[in-house]
C-alpha positions in Angstrom: 75.4 145.8 331.8 77.8 143.1 333.5 78.5 143.1 337.2 81.9 144.4 336.6 80.7 147.1 334.8 78.4 148.2 337.4 80.7 147.6 340.1 83.2 150.1 338.5 80.9 152.8 337.6 77.8 152.6 340.0 76.9 155.6 341.8 74.9 154.9 344.8 72.2 157.5 345.5 71.2 158.6 348.8 67.9 157.0 348.6 69.0 153.8 347.6 71.7 153.8 350.6 68.6 154.4 352.7 66.8 151.6 351.4 69.8 149.3 351.3 71.7 148.5 354.6 74.7 146.5 354.4 76.6 146.4 357.9 80.3 146.3 357.5 82.5 145.4 360.4 86.2 146.2 359.1 85.2 144.3 355.8 81.8 142.9 355.9 80.7 142.0 359.5 77.0 141.2 359.0 74.6 141.4 356.1 71.0 143.0 356.0 68.8 144.4 353.5 65.7 146.7 353.9 63.0 147.1 351.4 64.9 145.4 348.6 62.1 145.1 346.3 64.6 143.8 343.7 64.8 140.5 345.1 61.1 139.9 345.9 58.5 138.7 343.4 58.7 138.1 339.7 60.9 141.1 338.3 63.2 141.8 335.5 66.6 139.9 335.6 68.6 143.1 334.5 67.1 144.5 337.8 68.4 141.7 340.1 71.8 142.0 338.3 72.2 145.5 338.9 71.0 145.4 342.4 73.6 142.5 343.2 76.1 144.8 341.6 75.4 147.6 344.0 75.2 145.2 346.9 78.8 143.9 346.0 80.0 147.6 345.4 78.9 148.8 348.9 80.2 145.7 350.6 83.6 146.0 349.3 84.0 149.6 349.3 82.1 150.5 352.3 85.0 149.6 354.5 87.3 152.1 352.7 88.5 155.3 354.6 85.7 157.8 354.9 86.5 161.5 355.0 85.0 163.3 358.1 82.8 166.2 357.3 83.3 167.8 360.5 85.3 166.9 363.6 83.4 165.9 366.7 84.1 164.6 370.1 82.3 161.4 369.4 84.4 160.8 366.4 87.8 161.6 368.1 86.6 159.2 371.0 85.8 156.4 368.6 89.1 156.9 366.7 91.1 156.5 370.1 89.1 153.3 370.8 90.1 151.5 367.8 93.4 152.6 367.7 93.9 151.3 371.2 92.6 148.0 370.3 95.2 148.0 367.2 98.0 149.1 369.4 96.9 146.3 372.0 96.6 143.6 369.3 100.3 144.3 367.9 101.7 143.5 371.3 100.7 140.0 370.8 103.2 137.5 369.0 101.6 137.0 365.4 102.3 133.3 365.8 99.5 133.2 368.6 96.9 133.5 365.9 96.3 130.5 363.6 95.2 130.6 360.2 91.2 130.8 360.2 88.4 133.0 359.3 88.2 134.7 362.6 91.9 135.6 362.9 91.7 136.8 359.3 88.8 139.0 359.9 90.9 140.2 362.6 93.9 141.3 360.6 91.4 142.7 357.9 90.5 145.2 360.7 94.3 146.0 361.5 94.6 147.0 357.7 91.6 149.1 357.8 93.5 150.7 360.7 96.4 151.2 358.6 94.6 152.7 355.9 93.2 155.4 358.2 96.3 156.2 360.2 99.1 155.2 357.5 101.0 153.8 360.4 103.4 151.1 359.0 103.3 149.4 362.5 100.1 147.7 361.6 101.1 146.8 358.2 104.2 145.5 359.4 102.6 143.2 362.2 99.8 141.9 359.5 102.9 140.9 357.2 104.7 138.9 360.1 101.2 136.7 360.4 101.0 136.4 356.8 104.8 135.2 356.5 103.8 132.2 358.4 101.4 130.8 355.9 102.4 132.2 352.3 104.9 129.4 351.9 102.2 126.6 352.4 100.9 124.3 350.0 97.5 124.6 348.2 96.5 121.6 350.2 97.6 123.0 353.5 96.0 126.6 352.9 92.7 125.2 351.6 92.6 122.2 354.0 92.5 119.6 351.3 94.7 117.2 353.0 91.9 115.1 354.6 90.5 117.5 357.1 86.9 117.0 358.3 85.7 120.0 356.0 87.8 120.0 352.8 87.6 123.1 350.7 86.0 125.0 353.8 85.3 128.4 352.6 86.5 129.7 356.1 90.0 129.3 354.6 89.4 131.9 351.8 88.8 134.9 354.2 92.7 135.7 354.4 92.7 136.2 350.7 91.4 139.7 351.3 94.1 140.4 353.6 96.9 139.2 351.5 95.5 140.9 348.6 95.8 144.4 350.6 99.3 143.5 351.6 100.1 142.6 348.1 98.7 146.1 346.9 100.9 147.8 349.5 104.1 145.8 349.5 104.0 144.1 346.1 105.4 140.8 347.1 105.0 138.1 344.4 104.2 135.5 347.3 101.1 137.4 348.3 99.9 137.4 344.5 100.7 133.6 344.5 98.5 133.0 347.6 95.6 135.2 346.4 95.5 133.2 343.1 95.7 130.0 344.9 92.5 130.9 346.7 90.6 132.5 343.8 91.7 129.9 341.4 90.2 127.2 343.6 87.0 129.0 344.2 86.5 129.4 340.5 87.3 126.0 339.2 87.1 123.6 342.3 84.9 124.8 344.9 81.7 122.7 344.9 78.6 124.5 343.7 75.0 124.0 343.4 73.2 123.5 340.0 72.4 127.1 339.9 75.9 128.1 340.7 76.0 128.9 344.3 79.1 128.1 346.2 78.7 125.4 349.0 80.2 126.3 352.3 82.5 123.3 352.2 83.0 120.3 349.8 80.2 117.9 350.6 78.1 120.2 352.7 75.7 121.1 350.0 74.5 124.0 352.1 74.1 127.8 351.6 75.5 129.9 354.4 75.3 133.7 354.4 78.9 133.6 355.6 80.2 132.2 352.5 79.5 135.7 350.7 81.9 137.2 353.2 84.5 134.5 352.7 84.5 134.5 349.0 83.1 137.7 347.5 85.6 140.2 348.5 88.6 138.4 347.4 87.0 137.4 344.1 85.9 140.8 343.2 88.9 142.6 344.3 91.4 140.3 342.5 88.9 140.3 339.4 89.6 144.1 339.5 93.3 143.8 340.1 94.0 141.4 337.4 91.4 142.6 335.0 89.1 139.4 335.1 85.5 140.7 334.8 84.2 137.1 335.3 85.7 137.0 338.8 83.4 140.1 339.8 80.5 138.8 337.9 80.8 135.5 339.9 81.2 137.3 343.4 78.0 139.3 342.6 76.1 136.3 341.3 76.5 134.7 344.8 74.5 137.6 346.2 71.7 136.7 343.9 71.7 133.0 344.5 72.1 133.2 348.4 69.6 136.0 348.6 66.9 133.5 346.8 67.5 130.8 349.3 68.3 132.7 352.4 66.5 136.1 352.6 63.3 136.3 354.6 60.7 138.3 352.5 59.0 140.0 355.3 62.0 141.4 357.4 64.7 141.4 354.4 67.1 139.7 356.9 69.1 136.7 355.9 69.1 133.1 357.6 72.4 131.9 358.6 72.1 128.7 356.8 
């Protein structure tokens, strides 16, 4: 079974959900695993591959709208809170936000609010921010023009946002920008001998952040454009990073 096959067809059981915790803040805010025997000790490679595919599927799909089984005062209050945050955000001029991972994460959260409310206000605002950058060159977007951290994966985070905009508004400049990012990840990003993506060119380091920066846009664009190798690569990053960063006793990941 390839990662892409597992990603598109895996059904996650309640028991496995209990054993596997992947915290997601609007997209993937933090990463934590509990009782993940699949990444401990000497076990079959096929089990590791299936485990990674499940991690990836939960990480990407976990932020999708979830239908409430029953209305509750707490749920209504929480909804009011995150809508109020989104409403406050769109009062700020979009040009106030630079192009970086934190701002991209903020706008990913805004898109998730749009997915739950279907209010075009949030989507329109995200488009105004994206329009500030969609015409920039590959060197500018990916910081390849002599910056202190060339090829910094923080610059890839916006790819997931831009892909969502493309799926909603179908503008070619969005797909062009997504391809610019994913092509760089696949063809030019610095990697370790085992295929793990470095945090930036010359860092020679694994950071758990890189999973958030690279994997969602890789896997989602792979699905969109029928490129299974992209999905496989995204899932492989979970395996490689877990080998080096996951603590055997707690199941938590070191930052770097």
